[in-house]
C-alpha positions in Angstrom: -6.4 -14.9 18.9 -6.9 -11.2 18.4 -4.4 -8.4 17.9 -4.8 -5.0 19.6 -5.0 -2.7 16.6 -6.0 0.4 18.5 -2.6 2.0 17.7 -3.9 2.2 14.1 -7.7 2.7 14.5 -10.2 2.3 17.3 -12.5 0.1 15.2 -13.4 -0.6 11.5 -15.9 2.3 11.9 -13.2 4.8 13.1 -13.7 7.9 10.9 -9.9 8.2 10.8 -9.6 5.3 8.5 -11.6 6.9 5.7 -10.0 10.3 6.5 -6.6 8.8 5.9 -7.7 7.2 2.7 -9.2 10.5 1.5 -6.1 12.4 2.5 -3.9 9.9 0.7 -5.9 10.3 -2.4 -5.9 14.1 -2.2 -2.1 14.1 -1.7 -1.5 11.7 -4.6 -3.8 13.7 -6.9 -1.9 16.9 -6.0 1.5 15.6 -7.0 2.9 16.9 -10.3 5.5 14.9 -12.2 6.8 18.2 -13.7 8.2 19.0 -10.2 10.8 16.3 -10.9 12.6 18.7 -13.2 13.4 21.1 -10.3 15.2 19.4 -7.4 13.9 22.0 -4.9 10.3 21.3 -5.8 11.0 17.6 -6.1 11.9 17.6 -2.4 8.3 18.6 -1.5 7.0 16.3 -4.2 8.7 13.3 -2.6 7.5 14.3 0.9 4.0 14.3 -0.4 4.5 11.0 -2.1 5.8 9.5 1.1 2.9 10.9 3.2 0.4 9.6 0.6 1.8 6.1 0.8 2.0 6.2 4.6 -1.7 7.3 4.9 -2.8 4.7 2.3 -0.8 1.8 3.9 -2.1 2.4 7.4 -5.7 1.6 6.6 -4.6 -1.3 4.4 -2.5 -2.8 7.2 -5.4 -2.4 9.7 -7.9 -4.0 7.3 -5.5 -6.9 6.5 -4.8 -7.6 10.2 -8.4 -7.2 11.2 -9.4 -9.6 8.5 -6.7 -12.1 9.4 -8.3 -12.8 12.7 -11.9 -12.8 11.4 -11.7 -14.6 8.1 -15.3 -15.8 8.3 -16.7 -12.3 9.1 -18.4 -10.7 6.1 -17.8 -7.3 7.6 -14.1 -7.9 7.9 -14.0 -9.1 4.3 -16.0 -6.1 3.1 -13.6 -3.7 5.0 -10.6 -5.3 3.4 -12.1 -5.2 -0.1 -13.1 -1.6 0.3 -9.7 -0.5 1.6 -7.9 -2.5 -1.1 -9.9 -0.7 -3.8 -9.2 2.7 -2.2 -5.5 1.8 -1.9 -5.4 0.9 -5.5 -7.0 4.3 -6.4 -4.1 6.0 -4.5 -1.5 3.8 -6.1 -2.9 4.6 -9.6 -2.8 8.4 -8.8 0.9 7.9 -8.0 1.6 6.0 -11.3 2.3 9.2 -13.4 4.9 10.3 -10.9 6.6 6.8 -10.7 6.6 6.4 -14.5 8.0 10.0 -15.0 10.7 9.4 -12.4 11.8 6.1 -14.0 11.9 7.7 -17.5 13.5 11.0 -16.4 16.3 12.1 -18.6 19.7 11.2 -17.1 20.8 14.8 -16.6 17.7 15.6 -14.6 18.0 12.4 -12.6 21.6 13.2 -11.7 20.4 16.7 -10.5 18.0 15.0 -8.1 20.7 12.7 -6.8 23.0 15.7 -6.2 20.4 17.8 -4.4 21.2 17.9 -0.6 17.5 18.0 0.3 17.1 14.6 -1.3 20.1 12.9 0.2 18.0 10.6 2.4 16.1 9.5 -0.7 19.1 8.6 -2.9 18.6 4.8 -2.3 14.9 5.1 -3.2 15.7 7.1 -6.3 18.3 4.6 -7.5 15.9 1.7 -6.9 13.1 3.4 -8.8 15.5 4.1 -11.7 16.5 0.4 -11.8 12.9 -0.3 -12.7 13.0 1.9 -15.8 13.6 -0.9 -18.4 10.6 -2.8 -17.0 8.2 0.2 -16.7 5.2 0.2 -19.0 3.0 3.1 -20.0 1.0 4.8 -17.3 -2.2 3.1 -18.5 -0.6 -0.3 -18.5 0.9 0.2 -15.0 -2.6 1.3 -13.7 -4.1 -1.9 -15.3 -1.5 -4.0 -13.4 -2.5 -2.4 -10.2 -6.2 -3.1 -10.9 -5.3 -6.7 -11.9 -3.7 -7.2 -8.6 -7.1 -6.8 -6.9 -8.4 -9.9 -8.6 -5.0 -11.7 -9.1 -2.4 -12.4 -6.5 -4.1 -10.6 -3.5 -7.5 -12.2 -4.3 -5.9 -15.6 -4.3 -4.1 -14.9 -1.0 -7.4 -13.7 0.5 -9.2 -16.8 -0.7 -6.5 -19.0 0.8 -6.8 -17.1 4.1 -10.6 -17.4 4.1 -10.4 -21.1 3.3 -7.8 -22.1 5.8 -9.5 -19.8 8.4 -12.3 -22.4 8.5 -9.9 -25.1 9.7 -10.1 -26.2 13.3 -7.6 -28.3 15.2 -7.9 -30.3 18.4 -5.0 -29.5 20.7 -5.0 -30.5 24.3 -8.8 -31.0 24.2 -9.4 -27.5 22.8 -10.5 -26.5 19.3 -8.1 -24.0 17.9 -7.8 -22.0 14.7 -4.7 -22.4 12.5 -3.4 -19.0 13.8 -3.8 -20.1 17.4 -2.0 -23.4 16.7 0.9 -21.5 15.0 1.1 -19.2 18.1 1.8 -22.3 20.2 5.3 -22.7 18.7 
């Protein structure tokens, strides 16, 4: 079983993949938490934040799906590892903004909520604010992102690789777990 991922990238070597990661990193690095204090500037700040995440998630989704159908391919694993590392770089560049938003003084936060240009982001803003009591320092949040590379996502990847070796006899054919699940 193989997905058509051409809507994302033509191949793992598609230069657009690295370009999106580079652009995401540049966007994330250019965002200033101080812009949260001015709702007009915050509007552009959140558009940049959104674009950085979109550009970072696209390669991650591609690499994850590509790997899911090639769990025994070292090239697919290397792609996923490389993209996960780059994705974590982007996420860590966004940490100062996320921490600042969550710890923003109430008066400044209410100005963001009241700004008409941020109306479509009110739900997001409130959700971010709800994390305030659970938000650590910037450095600790960055360490949690790095830990995820060798924690939960690494365990999930190991499980996928391990079960990707399983083969099942169905109707005289040898099928992978994914192919068996697709029979439902």
